[in-house]
ROMAR-418178 format. One record per residue (C-alpha): x, y, z; residue number from 1; residue in three letters. Coordinates in steps of 0.5 Angstrom, whole numbers, plus 500, padded with zeros to 3 digits. Layout:
% residues N
GULUM  X  Y  Z  nr  rest
GULUM  X  Y  Z  NUM  ALA .
...
This chain:
% residues 394
GULUM  X  Y  Z  nr  rest
GULUM  449  520  530  1  MET .
GULUM  451  514  526  2  THR .
GULUM  456  509  529  3  ASP .
GULUM  461  509  524  4  ILE .
GULUM  464  503  527  5  ARG .
GULUM  458  499  526  6  ALA .
GULUM  459  500  518  7  LEU .
GULUM  465  495  518  8  PHE .
GULUM  465  488  520  9  ALA .
GULUM  470  489  525  10  LEU .
GULUM  470  485  532  11  ASP .
GULUM  467  491  536  12  PRO .
GULUM  471  488  542  13  THR .
GULUM  477  490  539  14  VAL .
GULUM  481  497  539  15  ARG .
GULUM  483  496  531  16  TYR .
GULUM  489  500  530  17  LEU .
GULUM  492  496  525  18  ASN .
GULUM  488  498  518  19  HIS .
GULUM  495  499  515  20  GLY .
GULUM  496  492  515  21  SER .
GULUM  490  489  511  22  PHE .
GULUM  485  494  511  23  GLY .
GULUM  478  493  513  24  ALA .
GULUM  472  492  509  25  CYS .
GULUM  465  496  510  26  PRO .
GULUM  459  491  510  27  ARG .
GULUM  456  495  504  28  VAL .
GULUM  462  493  500  29  VAL .
GULUM  462  486  502  30  LEU .
GULUM  454  485  501  31  ASP .
GULUM  456  488  494  32  HIS .
GULUM  461  483  493  33  GLN .
GULUM  456  478  495  34  ALA .
GULUM  451  480  490  35  GLU .
GULUM  457  480  485  36  LEU .
GULUM  459  473  487  37  VAL .
GULUM  452  470  486  38  ARG .
GULUM  451  473  479  39  ARG .
GULUM  458  470  477  40  LEU .
GULUM  456  463  480  41  GLU .
GULUM  449  463  477  42  SER .
GULUM  451  463  470  43  GLU .
GULUM  459  463  470  44  PRO .
GULUM  460  462  463  45  ALA .
GULUM  456  468  461  46  GLN .
GULUM  459  472  467  47  PHE .
GULUM  466  471  465  48  PHE .
GULUM  464  471  457  49  GLY .
GULUM  460  477  457  50  GLU .
GULUM  459  480  464  51  THR .
GULUM  466  481  466  52  LEU .
GULUM  469  485  461  53  GLU .
GULUM  464  491  462  54  PRO .
GULUM  465  491  469  55  LEU .
GULUM  472  491  469  56  PHE .
GULUM  472  497  464  57  ASP .
GULUM  467  501  469  58  GLU .
GULUM  472  499  475  59  ALA .
GULUM  478  501  471  60  ARG .
GULUM  474  508  469  61  ARG .
GULUM  472  510  476  62  VAL .
GULUM  479  508  479  63  LEU .
GULUM  483  512  474  64  ALA .
GULUM  479  518  475  65  ALA .
GULUM  480  517  482  66  PHE .
GULUM  488  517  481  67  LEU .
GULUM  488  522  475  68  HIS .
GULUM  491  517  471  69  ALA .
GULUM  490  515  464  70  ASP .
GULUM  486  508  464  71  PRO .
GULUM  489  505  458  72  GLU .
GULUM  495  504  462  73  GLY .
GULUM  491  501  468  74  LEU .
GULUM  491  494  470  75  VAL .
GULUM  488  490  476  76  PHE .
GULUM  493  485  480  77  VAL .
GULUM  492  482  487  78  ARG .
GULUM  496  486  491  79  ASN .
GULUM  502  491  490  80  ALA .
GULUM  507  486  491  81  THR .
GULUM  504  482  485  82  GLU .
GULUM  505  489  482  83  GLY .
GULUM  512  490  483  84  VAL .
GULUM  514  483  481  85  ASN .
GULUM  510  484  475  86  THR .
GULUM  514  490  473  87  VAL .
GULUM  521  486  475  88  LEU .
GULUM  519  480  471  89  SER .
GULUM  519  485  465  90  CYS .
GULUM  525  489  465  91  LEU .
GULUM  532  486  463  92  GLU .
GULUM  538  487  467  93  PHE .
GULUM  545  486  466  94  SER .
GULUM  551  484  471  95  ARG .
GULUM  553  490  475  96  GLY .
GULUM  547  494  474  97  ASP .
GULUM  545  497  480  98  GLU .
GULUM  537  496  483  99  LEU .
GULUM  536  502  488  100  LEU .
GULUM  531  502  494  101  THR .
GULUM  532  504  501  102  THR .
GULUM  532  501  508  103  ASP .
GULUM  525  503  509  104  HIS .
GULUM  522  498  503  105  ALA .
GULUM  517  493  504  106  TYR .
GULUM  520  487  506  107  GLY .
GULUM  517  482  501  108  ALA .
GULUM  518  487  495  109  CYS .
GULUM  526  488  497  110  LYS .
GULUM  526  480  497  111  ASN .
GULUM  523  481  490  112  ALA .
GULUM  528  486  488  113  LEU .
GULUM  534  481  491  114  ASP .
GULUM  531  475  487  115  PHE .
GULUM  531  478  480  116  HIS .
GULUM  537  482  481  117  ALA .
GULUM  541  475  483  118  ALA .
GULUM  538  472  476  119  LYS .
GULUM  542  477  472  120  SER .
GULUM  548  479  476  121  GLY .
GULUM  545  486  478  122  ALA .
GULUM  546  489  485  123  VAL .
GULUM  541  491  490  124  VAL .
GULUM  544  498  493  125  LYS .
GULUM  540  500  499  126  VAL .
GULUM  540  507  501  127  ALA .
GULUM  540  509  508  128  SER .
GULUM  534  514  510  129  VAL .
GULUM  535  516  517  130  PRO .
GULUM  529  515  522  131  PHE .
GULUM  528  519  526  132  PRO .
GULUM  528  525  521  133  LEU .
GULUM  527  532  521  134  GLU .
GULUM  526  534  514  135  ASP .
GULUM  523  530  507  136  PRO .
GULUM  530  533  504  137  ALA .
GULUM  533  528  508  138  GLU .
GULUM  530  522  504  139  VAL .
GULUM  532  526  497  140  VAL .
GULUM  539  527  499  141  ASP .
GULUM  540  519  501  142  ALA .
GULUM  537  516  495  143  VAL .
GULUM  540  521  490  144  LEU .
GULUM  547  520  494  145  GLY .
GULUM  546  513  492  146  ALA .
GULUM  545  513  485  147  VAL .
GULUM  551  512  480  148  SER .
GULUM  552  511  473  149  SER .
GULUM  550  504  474  150  ARG .
GULUM  543  505  477  151  THR .
GULUM  538  502  472  152  LYS .
GULUM  532  502  477  153  LEU .
GULUM  529  505  483  154  ALA .
GULUM  524  502  487  155  LEU .
GULUM  521  507  492  156  LEU .
GULUM  515  506  497  157  ASP .
GULUM  510  512  497  158  HIS .
GULUM  508  511  504  159  VAL .
GULUM  513  506  508  160  THR .
GULUM  510  501  511  161  SER .
GULUM  514  500  518  162  PRO .
GULUM  516  507  519  163  THR .
GULUM  509  510  516  164  GLY .
GULUM  513  516  512  165  LEU .
GULUM  510  519  506  166  VAL .
GULUM  516  520  502  167  PHE .
GULUM  517  526  497  168  PRO .
GULUM  515  522  491  169  MET .
GULUM  515  528  486  170  GLU .
GULUM  522  530  488  171  ALA .
GULUM  524  523  488  172  LEU .
GULUM  521  521  481  173  VAL .
GULUM  523  528  478  174  ARG .
GULUM  530  527  480  175  ALA .
GULUM  531  520  478  176  LEU .
GULUM  528  520  471  177  GLU .
GULUM  532  526  470  178  ALA .
GULUM  538  522  471  179  ARG .
GULUM  536  516  467  180  GLY .
GULUM  533  512  472  181  VAL .
GULUM  527  508  471  182  THR .
GULUM  522  509  477  183  THR .
GULUM  518  504  480  184  LEU .
GULUM  513  506  486  185  VAL .
GULUM  510  502  491  186  ASP .
GULUM  504  506  493  187  GLY .
GULUM  501  500  497  188  ALA .
GULUM  498  505  502  189  HIS .
GULUM  497  511  498  190  ALA .
GULUM  490  510  494  191  PRO .
GULUM  485  513  499  192  GLY .
GULUM  490  516  504  193  MET .
GULUM  494  521  499  194  LEU .
GULUM  491  525  493  195  PRO .
GULUM  494  522  487  196  LEU .
GULUM  495  524  480  197  GLU .
GULUM  499  519  477  198  LEU .
GULUM  499  522  470  199  ASP .
GULUM  503  528  473  200  ARG .
GULUM  507  524  478  201  LEU .
GULUM  511  521  471  202  GLY .
GULUM  513  515  474  203  ALA .
GULUM  515  509  469  204  ALA .
GULUM  511  505  474  205  TYR .
GULUM  506  505  480  206  TYR .
GULUM  503  500  484  207  THR .
GULUM  498  500  489  208  GLY .
GULUM  493  497  493  209  ASN .
GULUM  485  498  494  210  ALA .
GULUM  484  494  499  211  HIS .
GULUM  488  498  504  212  LYS .
GULUM  485  505  505  213  TRP .
GULUM  480  505  499  214  LEU .
GULUM  477  499  504  215  CYS .
GULUM  475  494  498  216  THR .
GULUM  475  487  499  217  PRO .
GULUM  482  483  500  218  LYS .
GULUM  486  482  493  219  GLY .
GULUM  484  488  489  220  SER .
GULUM  490  492  487  221  ALA .
GULUM  492  496  481  222  PHE .
GULUM  499  497  476  223  LEU .
GULUM  499  503  472  224  TRP .
GULUM  505  504  467  225  ALA .
GULUM  507  510  463  226  ARG .
GULUM  505  510  456  227  HIS .
GULUM  512  509  454  228  ASP .
GULUM  513  503  458  229  ARG .
GULUM  506  499  456  230  ARG .
GULUM  509  495  450  231  ALA .
GULUM  513  491  454  232  THR .
GULUM  509  490  460  233  LEU .
GULUM  506  483  461  234  ARG .
GULUM  502  479  466  235  PRO .
GULUM  506  474  471  236  LEU .
GULUM  501  469  468  237  SER .
GULUM  501  469  460  238  ILE .
GULUM  494  467  458  239  GLY .
GULUM  489  467  452  240  TRP .
GULUM  490  475  451  241  GLY .
GULUM  497  473  448  242  ALA .
GULUM  494  470  442  243  SER .
GULUM  487  474  442  244  SER .
GULUM  486  477  435  245  PRO .
GULUM  482  482  437  246  ARG .
GULUM  483  489  435  247  THR .
GULUM  478  493  439  248  ASP .
GULUM  482  493  446  249  ARG .
GULUM  489  494  447  250  SER .
GULUM  494  488  448  251  ARG .
GULUM  495  490  455  252  LEU .
GULUM  488  490  457  253  HIS .
GULUM  487  483  453  254  LEU .
GULUM  492  480  457  255  GLU .
GULUM  492  483  464  256  PHE .
GULUM  484  482  464  257  ASP .
GULUM  484  475  463  258  TRP .
GULUM  490  471  466  259  THR .
GULUM  486  465  467  260  GLY .
GULUM  480  463  472  261  THR .
GULUM  479  467  478  262  HIS .
GULUM  475  471  483  263  ASP .
GULUM  474  478  480  264  PRO .
GULUM  469  481  485  265  THR .
GULUM  474  484  489  266  ALA .
GULUM  476  489  484  267  VAL .
GULUM  469  490  481  268  LEU .
GULUM  468  493  488  269  CYS .
GULUM  472  499  487  270  VAL .
GULUM  467  504  485  271  PRO .
GULUM  462  502  491  272  LYS .
GULUM  468  503  496  273  ALA .
GULUM  470  510  493  274  ILE .
GULUM  462  511  493  275  GLU .
GULUM  462  509  500  276  PHE .
GULUM  468  513  503  277  LEU .
GULUM  466  519  499  278  SER .
GULUM  459  520  503  279  GLN .
GULUM  462  519  510  280  LEU .
GULUM  463  526  511  281  LEU .
GULUM  461  533  509  282  PRO .
GULUM  467  534  504  283  GLY .
GULUM  468  527  501  284  GLY .
GULUM  474  524  501  285  LEU .
GULUM  478  530  502  286  GLU .
GULUM  475  531  509  287  ALA .
GULUM  476  523  510  288  LEU .
GULUM  484  524  509  289  ARG .
GULUM  484  530  513  290  ALA .
GULUM  480  527  519  291  HIS .
GULUM  485  521  519  292  ASN .
GULUM  491  525  519  293  HIS .
GULUM  489  529  524  294  THR .
GULUM  487  523  528  295  LEU .
GULUM  493  519  527  296  VAL .
GULUM  497  525  529  297  LEU .
GULUM  493  526  536  298  ALA .
GULUM  494  519  537  299  GLY .
GULUM  502  519  536  300  ARG .
GULUM  502  525  541  301  ALA .
GULUM  499  521  546  302  LEU .
GULUM  504  515  545  303  LEU .
GULUM  510  520  545  304  LEU .
GULUM  508  522  552  305  GLU .
GULUM  507  515  554  306  ALA .
GULUM  514  513  552  307  LEU .
GULUM  518  519  553  308  LYS .
GULUM  521  519  546  309  THR .
GULUM  522  524  541  310  GLN .
GULUM  518  526  535  311  VAL .
GULUM  520  521  529  312  PRO .
GULUM  518  525  523  313  ALA .
GULUM  515  532  522  314  PRO .
GULUM  507  532  521  315  GLU .
GULUM  508  534  513  316  SER .
GULUM  511  527  512  317  MET .
GULUM  505  523  516  318  ILE .
GULUM  499  521  512  319  GLY .
GULUM  494  516  516  320  SER .
GULUM  500  512  519  321  LEU .
GULUM  505  514  524  322  ALA .
GULUM  510  510  528  323  ALA .
GULUM  514  511  534  324  VAL .
GULUM  521  508  537  325  VAL .
GULUM  520  504  543  326  LEU .
GULUM  525  504  548  327  PRO .
GULUM  529  498  549  328  PRO .
GULUM  527  492  552  329  GLY .
GULUM  519  494  552  330  LEU .
GULUM  515  488  551  331  GLY .
GULUM  521  484  548  332  GLU .
GULUM  522  476  550  333  SER .
GULUM  527  471  548  334  ALA .
GULUM  523  469  542  335  GLU .
GULUM  522  475  538  336  PRO .
GULUM  517  476  532  337  GLY .
GULUM  515  482  527  338  ASP .
GULUM  509  485  526  339  GLY .
GULUM  503  482  529  340  ILE .
GULUM  507  477  531  341  PHE .
GULUM  511  481  536  342  ASP .
GULUM  511  479  543  343  PRO .
GULUM  509  486  545  344  LEU .
GULUM  503  486  540  345  GLY .
GULUM  501  480  542  346  GLN .
GULUM  501  482  549  347  GLN .
GULUM  497  488  548  348  LEU .
GULUM  492  484  544  349  PHE .
GULUM  491  479  549  350  ARG .
GULUM  491  483  555  351  ALA .
GULUM  488  489  552  352  HIS .
GULUM  484  487  546  353  ARG .
GULUM  488  492  542  354  ILE .
GULUM  491  490  535  355  GLU .
GULUM  497  494  533  356  VAL .
GULUM  503  492  530  357  PRO .
GULUM  511  492  532  358  VAL .
GULUM  516  492  527  359  PHE .
GULUM  524  491  528  360  ARG .
GULUM  529  494  524  361  ARG .
GULUM  535  490  526  362  PRO .
GULUM  540  494  522  363  HIS .
GULUM  539  500  526  364  VAL .
GULUM  537  496  532  365  ALA .
GULUM  530  499  532  366  GLN .
GULUM  523  497  534  367  ARG .
GULUM  517  501  532  368  LEU .
GULUM  510  501  534  369  LEU .
GULUM  506  503  528  370  ARG .
GULUM  499  506  529  371  ILE .
GULUM  493  507  523  372  SER .
GULUM  487  512  523  373  ALA .
GULUM  481  510  520  374  GLN .
GULUM  474  513  520  375  ILE .
GULUM  472  508  525  376  TYR .
GULUM  477  509  530  377  ASN .
GULUM  476  514  536  378  ARG .
GULUM  481  518  540  379  LEU .
GULUM  480  514  546  380  GLU .
GULUM  483  508  542  381  ASP .
GULUM  490  511  542  382  TYR .
GULUM  489  513  550  383  GLU .
GULUM  488  506  552  384  ALA .
GULUM  494  504  548  385  LEU .
GULUM  498  510  551  386  ALA .
GULUM  495  507  558  387  ARG .
GULUM  497  500  556  388  ALA .
GULUM  504  502  554  389  LEU .
GULUM  505  507  560  390  GLY .
GULUM  504  501  565  391  SER .
GULUM  509  497  561  392  LEU .
GULUM  514  502  561  393  ARG .
GULUM  513  503  569  394  ALA .
């Protein structure tokens, strides 16, 4: 049997349980990117002038088909945070307007929401979603309970970063749009983890990373806009596309595909990455998603037993990420950190060579340990983590 971990460029001495933070790129995809860089650097003018556009179109075609999305509404960005900022920069708000999110939102995107609200005098309203929770209806009730006549936009995570929950996005989008609320979905973790049908979902905007669960090189992501939202969508960097006389391409693609000189090879690797992931298991990507889901639930069960803590969410709300609540004081120090900088996470890495993030939710006095499951992980990785946590707790 092929050692699947050897197909990735990860350090073999580390139990890497943090795919969710930055992904991990397969060697064959990195080799493909290196070849693209070689082609670019061998004749930059020809590459940017003639070669790049059809490569962009092919990557967009493959990704749009994967997302079940109209390719005319799909553009490339560097990451989902950039996608969120792009949308917010194109929307106009008035004093007193409410911009809604939840207390599970990704911190960087919450910062973007605060920044754009402050410029217009709008107000950021945060819906409190319980964690632990027992039913996805609790998410819907919390979000809709925070909607008012002044709510203009809802920024919602499809898969929450610190808590690892899959929000019931179809129900949320349908209910919010029916109330006249524009929906911006931060789907940073969703592509590759969840089956997506963006045309059917109906959100006004959807942004997601390819460099996480699609395993592309870092700096590859997308932003998709519904047909009625494309005319006003502009990139953060206004470039030559804004004055292009061409009529053979949409203004949206002319502007977003060329925002200035940059390395486009990461997004050009999307077709290669999807091909790689599709061939790992009999049954393709659907089998891969099921494998990762089963594995992360098994890992979560081991941690819950080691920590003697309650099940924080139903299995139906878990994809390939899972978070558990840490007992008070476990691995804490006088200089608390967050994510990969938390002292417990650093201790686990130094003493056990386990890479896993620990997140703080100070408004509810919680510390969470979050595990990921990708094809290169094994149950023994989570067993090692459970033993390490059990010894610390003892």
